[in-house]
C-alpha positions in Angstrom: 12.3 -26.0 0.8 13.8 -23.4 -1.3 11.5 -22.0 -4.3 12.5 -23.8 -7.3 11.4 -20.4 -9.5 14.2 -17.3 -9.5 11.0 -14.9 -9.5 11.1 -13.2 -6.0 10.1 -9.8 -4.9 12.5 -8.2 -2.7 11.6 -6.1 0.5 13.9 -3.7 2.1 12.4 -2.7 5.4 15.5 -0.3 6.0 13.8 1.6 2.9 10.5 1.5 4.6 12.0 2.9 7.7 13.4 6.0 5.7 10.2 6.5 4.3 8.4 6.6 7.4 10.8 9.0 8.8 10.2 11.1 5.8 6.4 11.5 6.7 7.6 12.1 10.1 9.6 15.1 9.1 6.6 16.3 7.2 4.3 15.8 9.9 5.8 16.7 12.9 5.1 15.7 16.6 1.6 17.3 16.3 -0.3 14.3 14.8 0.1 10.7 15.2 1.0 7.9 12.4 -1.6 5.2 11.2 0.1 3.1 8.7 -1.7 1.9 5.9 -0.8 -2.1 5.9 -3.9 -2.9 3.9 -4.1 -5.4 0.7 -0.9 -7.1 1.9 0.8 -4.1 2.7 0.3 -2.9 -0.8 2.0 -6.3 -2.2 4.8 -6.3 0.3 4.0 -8.5 2.8 1.5 -7.5 5.6 3.4 -9.1 9.0 7.0 -8.2 8.1 6.0 -4.6 7.0 3.6 -4.3 10.2 6.4 -5.4 12.7 9.0 -2.8 11.5 6.5 -0.2 11.1 5.3 -0.8 15.0 9.0 -1.4 15.9 9.4 2.3 14.6 6.6 4.1 16.4 3.7 4.1 14.7 0.2 4.7 16.8 -1.6 2.4 14.7 -2.2 0.3 11.8 -5.0 0.1 8.9 -6.2 -2.6 7.2 -9.3 -2.9 5.1 -10.6 -6.0 6.7 -11.3 -8.1 9.7 -9.6 -11.1 8.0 -6.3 -8.6 7.3 -6.5 -7.6 11.1 -6.9 -11.3 12.3 -3.5 -11.9 10.4 -1.9 -9.4 12.0 -3.1 -10.4 15.6 -2.1 -14.1 14.8 1.5 -13.3 14.0 1.4 -11.8 17.6 1.2 -8.1 16.6 -0.5 -6.3 19.3 -0.8 -2.6 18.0 -4.1 -1.1 17.4 -5.7 -2.2 14.4 -8.3 0.0 12.6 -10.5 -1.7 9.9 -10.9 1.1 7.1 -13.1 -0.8 4.9 -16.3 -1.6 7.0 -17.7 -4.6 8.8 -20.1 -6.7 7.8 -22.2 -10.1 9.4 -19.8 -12.5 11.5 -17.1 -10.1 10.9 -18.8 -8.2 14.4 -18.1 -10.9 16.6 -14.3 -11.0 15.6 -13.8 -7.2 15.8 -14.3 -7.8 20.0 -12.5 -11.5 20.0 -9.2 -9.9 18.2 -9.4 -6.4 19.7 -10.1 -4.4 16.6 -11.4 -0.9 15.8 -13.9 -0.8 13.6 -14.9 1.7 11.4 -18.7 2.7 11.5 -21.2 4.8 9.6 -24.5 2.9 10.0 -26.6 2.1 12.7 -27.2 -1.3 11.9 -23.9 -2.7 13.1 -24.4 -1.0 16.7 -26.2 -3.3 18.3 -24.3 -6.4 17.3 -21.1 -4.9 18.1 -22.5 -4.1 21.4 -23.6 -7.8 22.3 -20.0 -8.7 20.9 -18.5 -6.1 23.6 -20.7 -7.0 26.3 -20.2 -11.1 25.6 -16.4 -10.5 25.6 -16.2 -8.0 28.6 -14.7 -5.4 27.0 -15.5 -2.0 24.8 -14.9 -1.7 21.4 -13.2 1.9 20.1 -15.0 2.6 17.1 -13.9 5.4 14.5 -17.0 7.4 12.9 -16.8 7.6 9.0 -18.5 10.8 7.6 -18.6 11.1 3.9 -17.4 14.5 2.7 -17.4 14.0 -1.2 -16.2 10.8 -1.7 -19.7 9.1 -2.6 -18.3 5.8 -0.8 -18.8 4.6 2.6 -19.5 6.9 5.5 -22.8 8.5 7.0 -24.0 12.2 5.4 -23.5 15.0 7.8 -27.2 15.1 7.7 -27.5 11.9 9.1 -24.2 12.0 11.6 -26.8 13.5 14.7 -29.0 10.4 14.7 -26.0 8.3 14.2 -24.1 9.6 17.4 -27.4 9.6 19.2 -27.6 5.9 18.5 -23.9 5.4 19.5 -24.7 7.0 22.8 -27.3 5.0 24.0 -25.2 1.4 22.9 -23.6 0.2 25.6 -19.7 -1.5 25.2 -18.7 1.3 22.4 -16.7 4.2 22.6 -16.1 6.8 20.0 -12.0 7.3 19.8 -11.7 8.7 16.0 -13.9 10.3 13.2 -12.4 10.2 10.0 -13.4 11.0 6.5 -11.6 10.1 3.1 -10.5 12.5 0.3 -11.8 12.1 -3.3 -8.5 12.8 -4.9 -5.9 10.6 -4.1 -3.1 13.2 -5.4 -5.1 16.4 -4.4 -5.2 17.9 -7.8 -8.2 20.0 -6.5 -6.9 21.4 -3.2 -9.8 23.4 -2.7 -12.2 20.3 -2.7 -10.1 18.8 -0.1 -10.7 21.8 1.8 -14.3 22.1 1.6 -14.3 18.2 2.7 -11.9 19.6 5.6 -14.5 22.0 6.6 -17.2 19.2 6.4 -15.2 17.6 8.8 -14.8 20.2 11.1 -18.6 20.8 11.3 -18.5 16.9 12.5 -16.3 17.0 15.1 -18.1 19.7 16.4 -21.5 17.5 16.4 -19.6 15.0 18.4 -18.6 17.3 20.7 -22.0 18.7 21.2 -23.2 15.3 22.3 -20.4 14.8 24.9 -17.9 12.9 22.5 -14.4 13.9 22.5 -12.7 11.9 19.8 -8.9 11.4 19.9 -8.3 11.1 16.9 -9.4 13.1 13.8 -8.2 12.0 10.6 -8.5 12.7 6.8 -4.9 13.4 5.8 -3.2 10.6 3.2 0.0 10.4 1.3 -1.0 13.3 -0.8 -2.0 15.5 2.1 0.6 14.8 4.2 3.0 16.9 1.7 0.3 19.5 0.2 -2.3 20.1 2.7 -0.9 20.4 6.4 -4.0 21.9 7.6 -5.5 18.2 7.3 -3.2 16.8 9.5 -5.3 17.3 12.8 -4.3 14.8 15.2 -3.6 11.4 12.9 -2.4 11.2 9.3 -2.8 7.8 7.0 0.3 7.4 5.0 0.3 4.6 2.5 1.9 4.4 -0.9 4.4 7.0 0.5 5.5 4.4 3.0 6.8 2.0 0.1 8.5 4.5 -1.7 6.1 6.2 -4.2 3.6 9.4 -4.4 0.3 9.6 -6.4 1.9 12.7 -8.4 5.2 13.4 -9.4 4.2 17.0 -8.4 4.8 15.9 -4.4 8.1 16.1 -2.8 9.6 14.8 0.4 12.2 16.6 2.7 14.4 13.6 1.4 13.8 11.6 -1.7 11.5 8.3 -1.1 13.0 4.7 -1.4 11.1 2.2 -3.3 11.1 -1.0 -0.7 10.0 -3.5 -3.4 12.4 -4.6 -6.0 10.6 -7.4 -8.4 13.1 -9.6 -10.0 13.6 -12.8 -11.7 16.5 -14.7 -14.2 16.8 -15.1 -17.9 16.5 -18.9 -17.9 16.7 -19.5 -21.9 18.4 -17.3 -24.8 17.7 -18.5 -28.2 18.7 -16.8 -31.7 16.3 -16.5 -34.5 16.2 -15.5 -38.1 13.7 -12.0 -38.8 10.6 -13.0 -39.4 10.2 -15.3 -36.4 6.8 -14.9 -34.6 6.9 -14.5 -30.8 4.5 -15.9 -28.4 0.7 -16.6 -28.5 -0.9 -14.7 -31.3 2.4 -14.1 -33.1 1.5 -10.3 -32.5 5.2 -9.5 -32.6 7.5 -10.7 -35.2 11.5 -10.1 -35.5 12.4 -7.7 -38.1 16.1 -8.7 -37.8 18.2 -11.6 -36.4 17.3 -11.7 -32.9 18.2 -12.9 -29.4 15.2 -13.7 -27.6 15.3 -14.3 -23.9 12.9 -16.1 -21.7 11.9 -14.9 -18.0 10.0 -17.3 -15.6 7.5 -14.4 -15.0 4.0 -13.9 -16.2 0.8 -12.3 -15.4 0.1 -15.0 -12.5 3.3 -13.6 -10.9 1.8 -9.8 -11.3 3.9 -9.1 -14.4 0.4 -8.1 -16.5 -0.4 -9.1 -19.7 -0.8 -5.4 -20.3 2.9 -5.3 -20.6 2.9 -7.6 -24.0 4.9 -5.6 -26.7 5.5 -2.3 -24.5 6.9 -3.1 -21.2 10.6 -3.4 -20.2 13.2 -5.3 -17.9 16.7 -4.5 -17.3 19.7 -6.9 -18.0 23.2 -6.1 -17.1 21.8 -2.6 -16.2 20.7 -2.4 -20.0 16.6 -1.9 -20.8 15.3 -5.1 -22.8 12.1 -4.8 -24.2 9.3 -7.6 -23.9 8.3 -8.9 -27.2 4.8 -10.7 -27.9 1.8 -11.8 -25.3 3.3 -11.9 -21.8 2.1 -15.5 -20.9 0.7 -16.8 -17.6 3.9 -18.0 -16.1 6.7 -16.9 -18.9 7.7 -13.7 -20.7 9.7 -13.0 -24.0 12.3 -10.0 -23.9 14.5 -8.9 -26.8 18.4 -9.0 -25.8 19.5 -8.6 -29.2 21.0 -5.0 -28.1 22.4 -6.7 -24.6 24.9 -8.9 -26.3 26.4 -9.8 -23.0 23.4 -11.3 -21.6 23.6 -14.8 -20.5 21.3 -17.5 -19.5 21.4 -16.9 -15.7 21.5 -13.6 -15.7 19.4 -11.2 -13.3 16.3 -9.8 -14.5 14.9 -6.7 -12.9 11.3 -6.2 -13.3 10.8 -3.8 -10.7 13.9 -1.8 -9.2 17.4 -0.6 -9.8 20.5 -3.1 -11.3 24.2 -1.8 -12.6 25.7 -4.2 -14.9 29.0 -5.5 -15.5 30.2 -2.3 -17.1 28.9 0.1 -14.9 25.9 0.8 -16.9 23.1 1.6 -14.3 19.2 1.5 -14.9 16.1 1.6 -12.7 12.5 0.8 -13.6 9.9 2.0 -10.9 6.3 0.8 -10.3 5.2 4.1 -11.4 6.9 3.7 -14.8 5.4 0.0 -15.3 2.2 1.7 -14.3 2.5 4.1 -17.3 2.8 1.3 -19.5 -0.1 -0.5 -18.5 -2.3 2.4 -18.2 -3.2 1.9 -14.5 -1.3 3.3 -10.9 1.8 2.1 -8.9 -0.9 0.9 -6.4 -2.2 -1.5 -8.9 1.0 -2.7 -10.0 2.3 -3.4 -6.4 -0.9 -5.1 -5.2 -0.7 -6.9 -8.3 2.5 -9.1 -7.3 0.9 -12.4 -7.1 1.2 -14.8 -3.9 3.3 -17.0 -5.4 6.2 -15.0 -5.5 8.2 -15.2 -2.6 8.7 -12.3 -0.6 12.7 -11.9 0.6 12.8 -9.7 3.7 16.3 -7.9 3.7 17.4 -4.6 5.6 16.9 -6.1 9.4 19.4 -3.7 10.4 18.1 -0.8 12.4 18.6 2.9 10.8 20.3 5.2 13.6 18.2 8.2 12.4 14.7 6.7 13.0 13.9 9.0 16.1 13.4 6.7 19.0 11.5 9.2 21.0 8.6 9.9 18.6 7.2 6.5 19.6 6.1 8.0 22.9 4.3 10.8 21.4 2.6 8.5 19.4 2.0 5.5 21.2 -1.4 5.0 23.4 
C-alpha cells in the first residue's frame, strides 16, 4: 500500500556512483575501498546503497554492528563485511554463521570467536584495531604484542587487516594524524615480527582521502563523502560531490492570519503582519529536528520559507507570506534542490541544516526517521564508472 503521507527521502543511486568515482580518482589503483554503510548507510538505506556500491566494485562494506551485517546478508549481499564497532556476547557466534569480519582489540573475544569458527568449520578473518590517539576502541600499542601472541595461538582466526581511527574527522590538525600514522606503522611492524602479513592496512576516512594521501595504504574507508558531503568545506574532490538524498514533503494547508497571531506550542513565534502560514507533514519524529524551530528554512516554489514556531512531532509550520504563488499541494523541499515555476532555483544541503541545528551533516542524515520511506531513483548505470577497477579491489 502506498504511503499516505507525502514525506519521503529520495535516494539517487547514480549520484552515489558519481561520488564513489570521485573517491577512486583521489585514491588511484593502489588502495581498495571499504564503503561505510553503517547507521542505515547514514540514513540512506543500507541494502540498496550496499547493492549499488558492491555492483560498482568496492572491496568491502563497513557496518557498526553485527545486526547491521546480518541485514546485508539477509538481503543476499555476499561481499566482505567488516564490523567496525566491536563485537559483544552472542554476537560472536553470529560472526561465524554469517561470515562477517570482526574488529578485535581485546583478548577476551578470541576464545569464543575461535570456538564459533571451529564449530562452523571455517576461519574468521579479523582486523586488529590499534588506538593511536582517539581514546576509544582499540588496543594500546604497548599491549599489542600480547594480543598478537594470543591471536597466533588461537585456532580458527586469521589476521586479515590492521586499522586505526583518526581523532579528527576533518583532519584540521594533519600533524596529529601523521603521528597516528607513525604509530600505526609501528603496529604493522609488530605484526610482521609475529609472522603476520595483513592484507589490509587502513586508516583513511573521507577527509584523509583528500588531504593525507600517505594514509591511504592498502584500504581506505570513505563514509560521508559517498553520500555527497565532506567534514570540512575546505576539502574538495576532482569534481563536486553530489548529495544523494533529497528530503521532501508537500504543503498540506495554508491559512492567512492577522498580525499578532501566535504559532505552535509555547507561542514562541507571533506574526508581525498579516501572514500566510503553511503546514507541512514533517516533524521531529521524521528527522525534521526540533532545533529547527524558528531558525530553519524550506524550499517552496524555489524560494526559501522560514520555519515559524516550534517544530511538532509530526508537523511544522512555515511562513509563505513572501511566496505568494504557493498553494496547498506544492512540494516543500527540506533537504535538496528545487526550481520554481518561474525558474527560481534554491538548494538546502544537510550541512546548512546542520548549521541551523548546531550539529554536523552526519547527524542530520542519520536522523531521518524510519517512518520516512526511502524512494530509490537513479537505477540506470553510469557509463563513467570504471568497470576494470573492481578486479583490482576484489578478493
